[in-house]
DOVEXDREN-290736 format. One record per residue (C-alpha): residue in three letters; y, x, z. Coordinates in steps of 0.1 Angstrom, whole numbers, plus 5000, padded with zeros to 4 digits. Layout:
// residues N
alaYXZ ...
//
This chain:
// residues 558
met205111498685 leu205511538647 lys204411228627 asn201611288603 asn203911278571 gln206311518586 ile203211758590 phe202011718557 leu205811788546 lys206212088566 leu202812228558 ser203312198522 ser206812368520 gly206112618545 leu203012748531 lys204712768497 leu207312948514 val204913198530 leu202813228496 leu206013298477 asn207413558500 leu204113748507 gly203513768468 leu207113928460 ser207214178492 ile203714288493 thr202414228457 pro203814058426 ile200513898423 leu200113598449 ile201113248446 ser192512858431 met185412368416 pro183012228404 val183911998377 glu186211768396 gly188811898421 ala190011738452 glu191411408451 gln192611338487 ile194511518514 tyr193211428549 val195511478582 pro193511428615 leu195711328644 gly193511258676 pro191010988669 leu192810888638 gln192711018603 phe195410978579 ser195011028539 leu197111068508 pro195811088471 ile196811388454 ala197311168424 ser200111018441 leu201611328447 glu201211428409 val203011068399 tyr206011148421 ala206311528411 lys206111428375 glu207611088374 gly209711068407 lys207810708413 ile206910638447 asp203510428447 ser202210238475 glu200110498491 leu203010738491 ala205210468503 phe204410498539 tyr205210868543 ala208210838521 ser209610578545 his209610828572 val211711098558 glu215011158543 pro215311138505 gln216211488504 gln213111588517 met211111418494 glu213111588466 gln212311898481 leu208711818480 arg208911728444 leu210612078439 val208112248460 leu205112088440 leu206312178407 thr207912548410 pro205812758388 ile205213128396 asp204413338366 val201113508374 ser198013578355 pro194213468368 val193413848366 ala196313958385 ile195913698413 ala192113768416 gln192914138420 phe195214068450 leu193013808466 tyr189714038468 ser192114308482 pro192214378521 gln195614248523 gly194713928501 glu191713838525 asp193813868555 ile196113618542 leu193313388530 asn191813398563 arg194913268579 leu195313008555 gly191812928557 gln192212808596 ile194712558583 ile193812418548 gln190012338551 thr187112158532 lys186411808539 ala183611898559 gly186012078582 gln184912428571 pro187412708565 gly189112708533 phe188813078526 tyr186813068492 ala188312738484 ile191612848484 arg190913168467 ala189012948439 ala191912718435 leu194713008433 ile192813158404 lys192012848386 ala195412728389 ala197113048377 ala195612958341 tyr197312658336 pro199812658306 glu203012588330 gly202012848353 leu200912838393 thr202212558410 leu201212408443 leu200312078424 asn197712268401 val196412428434 leu195612098448 arg194011988417 glu191712268413 phe190912288454 pro187012268449 thr186111978473 tyr186611638471 gly189211638498 ile191511888517 gln191411868553 ile194511988571 asn193612148605 ser196211998624 glu196012148656 arg196212468640 gly199012348618 phe200712248651 glu200412578665 glu201712748634 ile204712498632 glu205512558669 gln205312958662 leu207412918633 ser209912698650 asn210112928681 gln210513248656 ile213413058639 arg215212958671 gln214713298687 thr216013468654 glu219113218653 ile219713308691 ala219713678680 ile221613638648 thr224413438671 ala224313728695 val225113968666 asn227913758652 gln229713698685 gln229514088695 ser230814148658 arg233613918666 thr234214088701 glu234014438687 ala236614348658 asn239114198685 ala238814498706 glu239814748679 thr242614958693 glu244215288694 tyr242015328729 asn238915288709 his239715548684 pro242315758700 asn242815978669 gln243415688646 ile245615398646 lys243815068636 pro244415078598 ser245514788578 phe242214778555 ser244214628526 ile246514928522 leu243415178521 pro241415268494 asp238714998484 leu235315178490 arg233814898470 gln235215038439 pro233615318419 gly235215668423 ser236915918398 val234316198397 leu232316218368 tyr228516288371 thr225616368351 lys221916218354 glu218616438351 ile215416328354 leu212816568371 ile209116528373 leu207716688406 asn204316808408 asp202916868444 leu199717048436 arg198417078470 arg198416678474 gly197616628439 arg200716398436 ser203316398409 phe206416178409 pro209716148391 val213216198406 asp216516058390 leu219116338400 tyr222716238399 leu225016548399 pro229016518402 gln230916748381 leu232816938407 ser233217318413 gly233717488445 ala231717408476 lys227917288475 leu227616908470 pro226516708498 leu223116548491 ile221716198497 val218016098492 ile217115708484 ser213515588487 his212415258473 gly210614948490 leu206914848482 gly206314738446 ser209714858436 asp211115158417 arg213815418414 met215815178393 thr216714918421 phe219015158437 ala220615308406 tyr223815098414 leu224015278448 ala223215628434 lys226015598407 his228415458435 leu227815758458 ala227915998428 ser231115888419 tyr232716008449 gly230916338448 phe227716328463 ala224616428444 val221916188447 ala218016198443 val216415878438 leu212615948441 glu209815738430 his206615718449 pro203515658429 gly201315498455 ser203415228463 asn205715168435 ala205714888407 gln203115088387 gln200715068418 phe201014688415 gln200614688378 ala197414878385 leu196114638409 ser196614338384 lys194514518360 gly191814618381 leu192714998383 ala193714988420 ser191714808449 glu194814728471 val198514688473 thr198815028488 pro196615288503 pro197515368539 ser197915728529 glu201215608517 phe202615618554 val201815978553 asp202816068515 arg206215898512 pro207916108537 leu206116398526 asp207416308491 val210916358503 lys210216668521 phe208616838489 leu211616698467 leu214016868494 asp211917208490 glu212017178453 leu215717108450 thr216417418474 arg214517628451 ser216117498419 phe219617378428 gly220017588459 lys223417718446 glu224817378438 leu223417128467 asn223817158503 val220017098512 thr220417168548 gln222716858556 val221216548540 gly221516178542 val218615928535 ile218615588526 gly215415348525 gln214714978519 ser211714808536 phe208915078532 gly211515318520 gly213115188556 tyr210115318573 thr210215628553 ala213715708563 leu213215638600 ser210015868600 leu212116148583 ala214516068612 gly211916158638 ala210015858645 glu206415898646 ile203315638641 asn202615498673 phe198715528672 glu198715408708 gln200615098702 leu199914998671 pro196214858680 gln197514648704 glu200214498685 cys197614428654 ala195314268676 ser197213958674 leu197814008636 asn196213648629 asn198813468654 ser201813628640 leu204413508616 asn206013858609 leu204513918574 ser205514278576 leu202514358599 leu200114308573 leu201714648560 gln202014788590 cys198614738605 ser197214898576 ala198215258590 leu195315178615 arg193015308588 leu194415668587 pro193115928607 arg194715968637 ser196816308637 gln199716438649 tyr201316418613 gln204416628610 leu206816388589 ala210016438603 asp212616678588 ser215516878605 arg217616868571 ile217716488576 lys221216448593 ala221916078590 ala219715778578 ile220415408566 ala217415188569 ile217914848548 asn215514588558 pro212814858575 ile209714778587 ala209514948623 ser208314728653 ser204714808655 ile204415098635 phe207115288657 gly207715098688 gln210615148713 ser209315468724 gln209615638688 ile212515428679 ser214415548710 lys213815908703 met215815958669 ser218916128678 ile220616148645 pro223415888634 leu221615578620 met222615248606 leu220114928602 val220614668578 ala219214308585 gly219113988564 ser219113658588 his216913498562 asp214513788558 thr211213628559 val209113948550 ala210514178578 pro212013928600 ala215614058615 leu214713988650 pro211714198654 glu212414448626 gln216214548630 ile217814368660 gln215414438686 pro214714808673 phe218514828671 thr218814758712 trp216115058715 leu218215308697 thr219715588722 thr221615768695 leu225315788700 asp226315688664 lys224315368654 tyr225215078636 leu223414748632 val224914558599 leu224014188594 leu223913978561 asn224113628571 lys221913418546 gly220413758532 thr217013788522 his214814088522 phe215614138485 ser219414088485 ala220214458485 leu218214558453 gly219514608419 lys217914508387 ser214814698374 asp212714628343 ser209314748357 ala210014578392 val208814238402 asp211213948386 leu212613768417 pro213613398418 pro217113298430 glu215713138462 val214013488473 leu217113678464 gly219513478482 pro223113428474 asp225213628447 pro223513998449 thr226614148439 ile228214068473 ser225214268489 gln225614558469 asn229214578475 tyr228614588511 met226114888507 lys228415038485 ala231315058507 leu229315118539 ser226915388528 leu230115578513 ala232015528546 phe228715638567 phe227715948546 glu231316058542 thr231516068576 tyr228216208588 ile227116428557 gly230616488541 gly232116578572 gln235516328563 ser236116208598 glu239015968581 tyr236115748567 arg235015668605 arg237715398604 tyr235815198581 leu232515208603 asn233514918626 ala233614508627 gly237114478618 tyr236214658583 gly233114438583 glu235414108587 phe237714278557 ile235114288532 ser233114008545 glu232413728517 tyr231213378515 pro228113268509 met226913598526 pro229213698555 leu228914038571 ser228814138608 leu228514508620 val228114608656 glu228114938672 ser226614818706 leu224114528713 thr221914498744 gly218914298748 glu220414148780 gln223214028755 ile220513848733 val219113668766 lys222813578774 ser223213428742 ser219613218745 arg220913088779 gly224112968764 ser222212798736 glu220012618760 ala222912508780 arg224712358750 ser221312188740 asp221212018775 
//
């Protein structure tokens, strides 16, 4: 049983993390009184009730002093935990009151408030939905920016009551999710080491296991010169216009192989410009499009009151159709220069959904309602987006494209929108990329488990240990500015991984250069792996292996 002070500390830091990650993945505008704000935090435990003055937290946060009221709690935790609490209380998020209000009045924002309101309540024990919204909006107006301490100050009742029973449930769910994810990650890392040790001439009869140190370094740029054109495509039938950056290698002879890149929610085409340039320097034409209903401009419109939600559910249909329309237009305008019948696609997050949809996975309208029925009890934040697809008219949307011959999905959302029945039907070569510290599209339900469902013969799972949902993104002037704790370790490490592995993958399956297959194995993953974000790569993993790893973990804990 957790002690009351541990509950307080865990709820504070946990809620901060949830708010921060929700704000940076689903929208850039999230982590609100009468004349006086809250003065006490109450934590009921059975027949007892413990309280803590918010003023004590403020003194500690600003001056580092622990008064007599806070001393009881501080005596039961490690000094480093107290320092973490201080950091959590004071870390600002730069967001305007208008922007946060727009989000909190959207369907997605209200879903989050409903969940938080079951834990953070008024002194009378009423759900804190309206109080939290008011506190967040008012706290965002502080000169130093929105902080958790300011939210506590602006809570519009005398006391804040923590629903300890629901809090225990949330902590238990979080602990179980963390433990299950750690077990699955251990299984992936173990399988990667096993595969690396098993790399023999028998496994690759046409190759001798290479010494990667004497082979070309795929992380380095190629020697091919290229130009960049900006296209504006207008799909009159759908009333949709969007820009495309087209990178064209300056090569003569055969048609250029083509790669399409689809960005994530709230992002833009610049976040993967580094990858487009890298592939172009090796002779790939690369088209990086921007989806108008789910890009950074959509979020800006939401913050200005020009949009009513983070993204409309129609984006689940429009995103793949954007790519299909792009391929049609490239066939018409660049058909003599590009091979538009053998295309590779890369997508991140919502773009990962887009890539898998084009690869043949269909929206699973049979399973999705069952999955979303327990949305309020799930800690998988990506379900907030996946479940919005239930607002689509039920139809057999024709989103797959036979011109797509290979796909890479980075941090994709896939578990419920597709499910096992749809994931298993894809037959083209696929690479799924996961981050062990991804709290938005968690690795276990969204990438690792879906990988075990794949039946295609050419499949790869890449795990970025300590990688987050945003580790593979490059810089962009218009996308959300992410703090270091959300980006994870040095982003150049993950970007180098993406450069090398996407190049090897597409040279093999789109460029027809079989010699690059030697890079697509666990041994090469170990060779390019760097601290503090070690890389694991596997070609095979089953649910039974994860279960076996779980049993081994239980035996060790005994």
